[in-house]
C-alpha positions as CSV (number, residue, x, y, z in Angstrom):
1,M,-221.8,-122.2,95.7
2,E,-220.5,-123.0,92.2
3,P,-217.7,-120.9,90.7
4,L,-219.9,-119.4,88.0
5,N,-222.5,-118.4,90.5
6,I,-219.8,-116.6,92.6
7,I,-218.5,-114.9,89.5
8,Y,-222.1,-113.7,88.6
9,W,-222.8,-112.2,92.0
10,V,-219.3,-110.6,92.1
11,K,-220.1,-108.9,88.8
12,V,-223.4,-107.6,90.1
13,A,-221.6,-106.0,93.0
14,L,-218.8,-104.6,90.7
15,G,-221.5,-103.1,88.4
16,A,-223.0,-101.4,91.4
17,L,-219.5,-100.2,92.4
18,A,-218.8,-98.9,88.9
19,G,-222.1,-97.0,89.0
20,A,-221.2,-95.5,92.4
21,L,-217.8,-94.5,91.1
22,C,-219.4,-92.7,88.3
23,V,-221.5,-90.7,90.8
24,I,-218.6,-90.1,93.2
25,L,-216.4,-88.8,90.3
26,R,-219.3,-86.7,89.1
27,I,-219.2,-88.2,85.6
28,N,-222.2,-86.9,83.7
29,N,-221.5,-87.9,80.1
30,I,-221.9,-91.3,78.7
31,F,-218.5,-91.6,77.0
32,S,-216.6,-91.1,80.3
33,G,-219.0,-93.4,82.1
34,V,-218.5,-96.2,79.6
35,M,-214.7,-95.8,79.8
36,L,-214.8,-96.1,83.6
37,C,-217.2,-99.1,83.3
38,M,-214.9,-100.9,80.8
39,A,-211.8,-100.2,83.0
40,V,-213.5,-101.7,86.1
41,Y,-214.7,-104.7,84.1
42,L,-211.3,-105.4,82.4
43,V,-209.4,-105.1,85.7
44,S,-211.9,-107.3,87.5
45,D,-211.9,-109.8,84.7
46,K,-208.1,-110.3,85.0
47,I,-208.4,-110.8,88.7
48,L,-211.4,-113.2,88.4
49,R,-209.5,-115.2,85.8
50,Q,-206.6,-115.6,88.1
51,I,-208.8,-116.8,90.9
52,F,-211.2,-119.1,88.9
53,I,-209.2,-120.3,85.9
54,A,-208.8,-123.8,87.3
55,K,-212.4,-124.1,88.6
56,V,-214.2,-123.5,85.3
57,S,-214.4,-125.7,82.2
58,K,-213.3,-122.9,79.7
59,P,-211.4,-119.7,80.6
60,S,-213.8,-117.7,78.4
61,D,-216.6,-118.7,80.8
62,V,-215.1,-116.3,83.4
63,T,-215.4,-113.3,81.0
64,K,-218.8,-114.2,79.6
65,T,-220.6,-115.0,82.9
66,G,-222.5,-112.0,84.2
67,I,-221.6,-109.4,81.6
68,G,-225.2,-108.5,81.0
69,I,-226.0,-108.1,84.7
70,Y,-222.8,-106.1,85.1
71,I,-223.9,-103.6,82.5
72,A,-227.5,-103.5,83.8
73,S,-226.4,-103.0,87.4
74,W,-223.9,-100.3,86.4
75,V,-226.5,-98.3,84.5
76,F,-229.2,-98.8,87.2
77,F,-227.0,-97.7,90.1
78,W,-225.4,-94.8,88.1
79,V,-228.9,-93.4,87.3
80,L,-230.4,-94.1,90.7
81,L,-227.6,-92.6,92.8
82,Y,-227.1,-89.7,90.4
83,T,-230.8,-88.8,90.6
84,I,-230.8,-89.1,94.4
85,I,-227.6,-87.1,95.0
86,Y,-227.9,-84.5,92.3
87,P,-231.6,-83.7,91.8
88,H,-232.4,-81.0,89.3
């Protein structure tokens, strides 16, 4: 697999992880959820830059690749898991 494909799928998994963390920590307001999401993204971005900096053409490609799917998978898994675990 190419480095950008690996980064993309890692960010899909990290979005799901961030959504699961929101449920595990019982975060039920959007502000706290966004803060947790951003924290996970920033930490993972630094780690991914360290790993893939020499394998991509521009360092900004690591940050830009997969940001949309990260947010989409975070929201999807947060809503899905929260609805399953805490039905009203």
